[in-house]
N, C-alpha and C positions, 0 to 999 in steps of 0.2 A: 442320587437315585440308587436303589437297589433293586436287584432282580434275583431271586433264588428260582432254580428249575430242579424239581425233585422227582427222583424215578425210584419206583418200588420201595418206597418207605411206609412206615406205619401211620394209620389214619390218625392216630393221637397226635403225632408230630404235626403234622398238615394242620391239624385244629389249633393247636398252640402257635403256630406261625401266623393264622389268620387273625390272632389277637392283636398283630402288630402290622400286619401287611394285608394287602387285597390279593384275593386268588381269583384272577379273571378267568383262568382256564385251570383244570385240575392239575396240580403240582407246579403251577407257575404263580409266584408270589411277587408282588410289586410294591414298592414303597419308596418313603423318603425317612430315614431313621440316621441317628448320629453314627459316627464311626464306632464307638464302643457298643452300641446296642447292636449294630450289623456284626462285629466279631463275636459278641456273646451269642446271637442266634446261630451264627456259623458253627460255634463250637457245640451248642446244644444238637443241631443236625449232625454233625460230624460223630458225637456220643449215641445218638438214639436212631442212627440210620438203619441200623440191623440189616446190613447186606445189601442196602440200597445205594443210591448214588445222587450226588448233587453238584450243582454248578452255581456258583456265585458270580454275578457280575456286578461291579460298582463303579462309580464316577472315580477317575484319577487322572492325574496331570500325565499322561502318556499321549504319544502320536494319535493313538485312536480314541482317546478321551475316557478310556474305561480299562478296568483291570478284571481278570479272571481267576477264580479259585475252583479247584476240582475236588471231589471226593468219592472215592468208590470206583465203580467200572460203569460210566455212563455209555449210552448206545453210540452216540456221537463223540468224536476226538477232537481236542482242541490241540491244535499245532503250533508252535511259535516258530515264525519264520523271521529271524534277524529283528525281533522286537515286534512285530504283527501277529496278531491272534487270527488263525484261520480255522475253520471246522471242518473235519474229514468225515464224511459220511460212509459207513461201510456199505459194500455192496451186498 
């Protein structure tokens, strides 16, 4: 399972991602793709985000069962506390 959450990115990038994944809510993409396709999509997002931000969540053999990657400056921060990911919401 792969989830991309995009903020403030070009509409064209969102359109390109919709070819591979479902967009149940604006900027949220969900699907099941291979690790290679996931990494290629992530590279495209990082190249074309133009000042936006992105969060990638994918299945991984960790304690929580997933891994996170961040790009840019998202509104919410991901904190790593001894191997567990937690979300910090700014006040």
